[in-house]
N, CA and C atoms as a LAMMPS dump frame, in Angstrom:
ITEM: TIMESTEP
0
ITEM: NUMBER OF ATOMS
297
ITEM: BOX BOUNDS ff ff ff
-5.0000000000000000e+02 5.0000000000000000e+02
-5.0000000000000000e+02 5.0000000000000000e+02
-5.0000000000000000e+02 5.0000000000000000e+02
ITEM: ATOMS id mol type element x y z
1 1 1 N -22.391 -292.784 120.6
2 1 2 C -23.26 -292.22 122.248
3 1 3 C -22.082 -291.787 123.019
4 2 1 N -22.924 -290.463 123.681
5 2 2 C -21.732 -289.83 124.923
6 2 3 C -22.753 -290.346 125.682
7 3 1 N -21.531 -290.633 126.978
8 3 2 C -22.039 -291.129 128.143
9 3 3 C -22.547 -289.971 129.14
10 4 1 N -23.552 -290.044 129.8
11 4 2 C -24.235 -288.708 130.649
12 4 3 C -22.746 -288.469 131.824
13 5 1 N -23.279 -287.273 132.036
14 5 2 C -21.935 -286.525 133.015
15 5 3 C -21.47 -287.522 134.469
16 6 1 N -22.784 -287.667 134.646
17 6 2 C -22.589 -288.49 136.062
18 6 3 C -21.855 -289.746 135.922
19 7 1 N -21.933 -290.713 134.855
20 7 2 C -21.564 -291.853 134.446
21 7 3 C -20.145 -291.963 134.084
22 8 1 N -19.815 -290.729 133.513
23 8 2 C -18.224 -290.622 133.278
24 8 3 C -17.294 -290.461 134.415
25 9 1 N -16.01 -291.102 134.548
26 9 2 C -14.99 -290.924 135.8
27 9 3 C -14.708 -289.055 135.743
28 10 1 N -15.342 -288.85 136.795
29 10 2 C -15.174 -287.34 137.113
30 10 3 C -14.949 -286.875 138.683
31 11 1 N -14.114 -285.827 138.919
32 11 2 C -14.214 -285.534 140.356
33 11 3 C -15.651 -285.571 141.184
34 12 1 N -16.837 -285.24 140.538
35 12 2 C -17.918 -285.461 141.311
36 12 3 C -17.775 -286.749 141.634
37 13 1 N -17.777 -287.864 140.342
38 13 2 C -18.184 -289.176 140.651
39 13 3 C -17.414 -289.721 141.653
40 14 1 N -15.938 -289.498 141.581
41 14 2 C -15 -289.79 142.178
42 14 3 C -15.058 -289.621 144.293
43 15 1 N -15.709 -288.232 144.386
44 15 2 C -15.926 -287.861 145.586
45 15 3 C -17.025 -288.709 146.084
46 16 1 N -18.029 -288.776 145.806
47 16 2 C -19.158 -289.214 145.767
48 16 3 C -19.006 -290.812 146.127
49 17 1 N -18.032 -291.701 145.58
50 17 2 C -17.695 -293.125 146.09
51 17 3 C -16.978 -293.188 147.265
52 18 1 N -15.658 -291.638 147.48
53 18 2 C -15.414 -291.841 148.856
54 18 3 C -15.852 -291.217 150.144
55 19 1 N -16.828 -290.288 150.043
56 19 2 C -17.934 -290.095 150.831
57 19 3 C -19.187 -291.057 151.217
58 20 1 N -19.366 -292.121 150.114
59 20 2 C -20.46 -293.055 150.791
60 20 3 C -19.285 -294.236 151.617
61 21 1 N -17.95 -294.134 151.021
62 21 2 C -17.004 -295.024 151.578
63 21 3 C -17.016 -294.93 153.539
64 22 1 N -16.929 -293.73 153.347
65 22 2 C -16.815 -292.825 154.633
66 22 3 C -17.611 -292.979 155.203
67 23 1 N -18.974 -292.923 154.973
68 23 2 C -20.187 -293.04 155.812
69 23 3 C -20.424 -294.157 156.559
70 24 1 N -19.571 -295.265 155.847
71 24 2 C -20.113 -296.821 156.426
72 24 3 C -18.225 -296.919 157.427
73 25 1 N -17.158 -296.205 157.853
74 25 2 C -16.458 -296.144 158.268
75 25 3 C -15.669 -297.079 157.909
76 26 1 N -15.244 -297.277 156.57
77 26 2 C -14.275 -297.802 156.08
78 26 3 C -14.515 -299.199 156.798
79 27 1 N -15.477 -299.754 156.613
80 27 2 C -15.253 -301.297 156.964
81 27 3 C -14.369 -302.506 156.582
82 28 1 N -13.937 -303.291 157.273
83 28 2 C -13.246 -304.25 156.543
84 28 3 C -11.209 -303.501 156.785
85 29 1 N -11.41 -302.715 157.072
86 29 2 C -10.381 -301.418 157.586
87 29 3 C -9.728 -302.005 158.674
88 30 1 N -10.858 -302.326 159.837
89 30 2 C -10.175 -302.51 161.22
90 30 3 C -10.528 -303.961 161.869
91 31 1 N -9.407 -304.124 162.209
92 31 2 C -9.616 -305.918 163.034
93 31 3 C -10.523 -306.279 164.059
94 32 1 N -11.279 -306.71 164.112
95 32 2 C -12.544 -306.529 165.474
96 32 3 C -12.011 -308.319 165.894
97 33 1 N -11.734 -308.974 166.894
98 33 2 C -11.308 -310.488 166.936
99 33 3 C -12.98 -311.074 167.287
100 34 1 N -12.901 -312.201 166.497
101 34 2 C -14.358 -312.735 166.59
102 34 3 C -13.699 -314.438 167.12
103 35 1 N -14.872 -314.965 167.776
104 35 2 C -14.96 -316.086 167.804
105 35 3 C -14.837 -316.999 166.712
106 36 1 N -14.138 -318.188 166.097
107 36 2 C -13.916 -318.889 165.022
108 36 3 C -15.231 -319.55 164.893
109 37 1 N -16.145 -319.75 164.392
110 37 2 C -17.041 -321.129 164.278
111 37 3 C -16.476 -322.323 164.011
112 38 1 N -16.861 -323.522 164.212
113 38 2 C -16.318 -324.606 163.505
114 38 3 C -16.57 -324.848 162.213
115 39 1 N -17.77 -324.441 161.757
116 39 2 C -18.244 -324.48 160.446
117 39 3 C -18.456 -323.296 159.62
118 40 1 N -17.907 -323.263 158.149
119 40 2 C -17.951 -321.704 158.013
120 40 3 C -19.528 -320.794 157.82
121 41 1 N -19.7 -319.71 157.957
122 41 2 C -21.062 -319.425 157.659
123 41 3 C -21.376 -319.401 156.173
124 42 1 N -22.93 -319.361 155.877
125 42 2 C -23.049 -319.426 154.206
126 42 3 C -23.751 -318.476 154.108
127 43 1 N -23.5 -317.165 153.468
128 43 2 C -24.063 -316.241 152.837
129 43 3 C -24.857 -316.053 151.282
130 44 1 N -26.213 -315.86 151.397
131 44 2 C -26.363 -316.097 149.968
132 44 3 C -26.645 -314.693 149.894
133 45 1 N -26.291 -313.93 148.635
134 45 2 C -25.999 -313.035 148.223
135 45 3 C -26.404 -312.425 146.851
136 46 1 N -26.891 -311.051 146.366
137 46 2 C -26.729 -310.966 144.996
138 46 3 C -25.52 -309.963 144.669
139 47 1 N -24.695 -309.944 144.005
140 47 2 C -23.5 -309.28 143.877
141 47 3 C -23.734 -308.057 143.959
142 48 1 N -24.684 -306.97 142.786
143 48 2 C -24.704 -306.164 142.972
144 48 3 C -25.669 -304.93 143.99
145 49 1 N -26.165 -305.962 144.96
146 49 2 C -26.993 -305.108 145.617
147 49 3 C -25.876 -305.004 146.89
148 50 1 N -26.484 -303.407 147.306
149 50 2 C -25.509 -302.904 148.78
150 50 3 C -25.699 -303.495 149.829
151 51 1 N -26.868 -304.108 149.934
152 51 2 C -27.228 -304.95 151.337
153 51 3 C -26.476 -306.173 151.481
154 52 1 N -26.102 -306.715 149.808
155 52 2 C -24.953 -307.715 150.203
156 52 3 C -23.616 -307.539 150.534
157 53 1 N -23.413 -306.013 150.027
158 53 2 C -22.261 -305.594 150.043
159 53 3 C -21.805 -305.083 151.221
160 54 1 N -22.777 -304.765 151.973
161 54 2 C -22.338 -304.885 153.631
162 54 3 C -22.008 -306.089 154.491
163 55 1 N -22.951 -306.703 153.943
164 55 2 C -23.169 -307.97 155.033
165 55 3 C -21.322 -308.857 154.32
166 56 1 N -21.609 -308.586 153.361
167 56 2 C -19.902 -309.371 153.056
168 56 3 C -18.87 -308.898 153.625
169 57 1 N -18.758 -307.311 153.791
170 57 2 C -17.823 -306.652 154.584
171 57 3 C -17.807 -306.716 155.505
172 58 1 N -19.19 -306.812 156.49
173 58 2 C -18.832 -307.055 157.717
174 58 3 C -18.518 -308.795 158.562
175 59 1 N -18.742 -309.145 157.766
176 59 2 C -18.239 -310.575 157.601
177 59 3 C -16.407 -310.872 157.606
178 60 1 N -16.039 -309.975 156.824
179 60 2 C -14.594 -310.018 156.208
180 60 3 C -14.157 -308.882 157.502
181 61 1 N -14.712 -307.901 157.701
182 61 2 C -14.105 -307.368 158.907
183 61 3 C -13.798 -308.19 160.399
184 62 1 N -14.652 -309.171 160.361
185 62 2 C -15.076 -309.834 161.523
186 62 3 C -13.593 -311.08 161.758
187 63 1 N -13.271 -310.969 160.147
188 63 2 C -12.543 -312.381 159.675
189 63 3 C -13.229 -313.92 160.259
190 64 1 N -14.668 -313.517 159.805
191 64 2 C -15.414 -314.985 160.103
192 64 3 C -15.037 -315.389 158.604
193 65 1 N -14.886 -317.169 158.775
194 65 2 C -14.88 -317.92 157.583
195 65 3 C -16.462 -317.718 157.386
196 66 1 N -16.482 -317.564 155.919
197 66 2 C -17.549 -317.831 155.356
198 66 3 C -17.817 -318.029 153.756
199 67 1 N -18.533 -318.583 152.865
200 67 2 C -18.905 -319.268 151.469
201 67 3 C -20.005 -318.046 151.509
202 68 1 N -19.876 -317.785 149.848
203 68 2 C -20.389 -317.051 149.449
204 68 3 C -20.93 -317.734 148.28
205 69 1 N -22.521 -317.34 148.238
206 69 2 C -23.3 -318.356 147.04
207 69 3 C -23.983 -317.156 146.269
208 70 1 N -23.435 -316.724 145.263
209 70 2 C -23.985 -315.777 144.485
210 70 3 C -25.406 -316.452 143.59
211 71 1 N -26.404 -315.439 143.873
212 71 2 C -27.416 -315.735 143.263
213 71 3 C -28.275 -314.785 142.137
214 72 1 N -27.365 -314.476 141.373
215 72 2 C -28.269 -313.625 140.083
216 72 3 C -29.586 -314.001 139.331
217 73 1 N -29.763 -313.665 138.443
218 73 2 C -31.12 -314.1 138.09
219 73 3 C -30.862 -315.171 137.137
220 74 1 N -31.676 -315.855 137.34
221 74 2 C -31.539 -317.522 136.433
222 74 3 C -30.427 -318.287 137.226
223 75 1 N -29.991 -318.231 137.977
224 75 2 C -29.044 -318.979 138.794
225 75 3 C -29.987 -320.006 139.393
226 76 1 N -29.035 -321.257 139.521
227 76 2 C -29.739 -322.337 140.212
228 76 3 C -29.714 -322.324 141.72
229 77 1 N -28.439 -321.166 142.106
230 77 2 C -28.635 -320.836 143.267
231 77 3 C -29.843 -320.395 144.223
232 78 1 N -30.483 -319.727 143.467
233 78 2 C -31.901 -318.776 143.712
234 78 3 C -32.735 -320.149 144.189
235 79 1 N -32.656 -321.259 143.315
236 79 2 C -34.036 -322.503 143.465
237 79 3 C -33.361 -323.534 144.879
238 80 1 N -32.133 -323.345 145.156
239 80 2 C -31.302 -324.005 146.143
240 80 3 C -32.004 -322.912 147.532
241 81 1 N -31.654 -321.94 147.582
242 81 2 C -32.035 -321.227 148.463
243 81 3 C -33.578 -321.23 148.772
244 82 1 N -34.37 -320.728 147.983
245 82 2 C -35.832 -321.398 148.404
246 82 3 C -35.98 -322.722 149.042
247 83 1 N -35.208 -323.78 148.72
248 83 2 C -35.906 -324.975 148.96
249 83 3 C -35.321 -325.194 150.521
250 84 1 N -34.162 -324.708 150.818
251 84 2 C -33.156 -324.688 152.07
252 84 3 C -34.158 -323.566 153.125
253 85 1 N -34.666 -322.452 152.463
254 85 2 C -35.117 -321.126 153.576
255 85 3 C -36.607 -321.185 153.429
256 86 1 N -37 -321.548 152.592
257 86 2 C -38.157 -321.491 152.307
258 86 3 C -38.828 -320.025 151.298
259 87 1 N -37.895 -319.097 151.76
260 87 2 C -37.876 -317.717 151.143
261 87 3 C -37.026 -317.596 150.095
262 88 1 N -37.172 -316.147 149.169
263 88 2 C -36.183 -316.009 148.814
264 88 3 C -35.738 -314.113 148.869
265 89 1 N -35.147 -314.349 149.735
266 89 2 C -34.822 -312.807 150.224
267 89 3 C -33.159 -312.877 150.404
268 90 1 N -32.517 -311.821 149.97
269 90 2 C -30.838 -311.574 149.817
270 90 3 C -31.046 -310.249 150.904
271 91 1 N -29.504 -310.154 151.632
272 91 2 C -28.818 -311.177 151.683
273 91 3 C -29.346 -311.946 152.584
274 92 1 N -28.958 -313.757 152.562
275 92 2 C -29.741 -314.488 153.568
276 92 3 C -28.399 -315.377 153.936
277 93 1 N -28.258 -315.187 155.833
278 93 2 C -26.673 -315.632 156.457
279 93 3 C -27.565 -316.809 157.347
280 94 1 N -26.852 -317.891 156.818
281 94 2 C -27.059 -319.234 157.253
282 94 3 C -25.914 -319.334 158.124
283 95 1 N -26.188 -320.119 159.541
284 95 2 C -25.047 -320.657 159.997
285 95 3 C -25.376 -321.748 160.611
286 96 1 N -24.775 -322.958 159.972
287 96 2 C -24.753 -324.312 160.085
288 96 3 C -24.405 -324.824 161.444
289 97 1 N -23.87 -324.207 162.4
290 97 2 C -22.984 -324.527 163.671
291 97 3 C -24.129 -324.82 164.732
292 98 1 N -24.152 -325.615 165.604
293 98 2 C -25.552 -325.977 166.567
294 98 3 C -25.029 -324.553 167.568
295 99 1 N -25.953 -324.341 168.298
296 99 2 C -26.403 -323.417 169.609
297 99 3 C -25.98 -322.051 168.999
């Protein structure tokens, strides 16, 4: 079976990936100083989700220490998130620091 044109490696697909990255101003490539929290933040994410990617890139760009809990379908992390937050919505950022 032959792959459809848009799924093959071609200049159109490669160009669209670069345009998508440029539209977000290359997150993670610029250092932005931030106050370090006492405890790392916890990010609950679904890896293929574009919203989770943006959240991870923002935390990395700010150099904030964080722990990522990936929640694929059928994962025990999903049940943990519902128990902690009362809802299942990703990405979910939890700050264990007071104040």
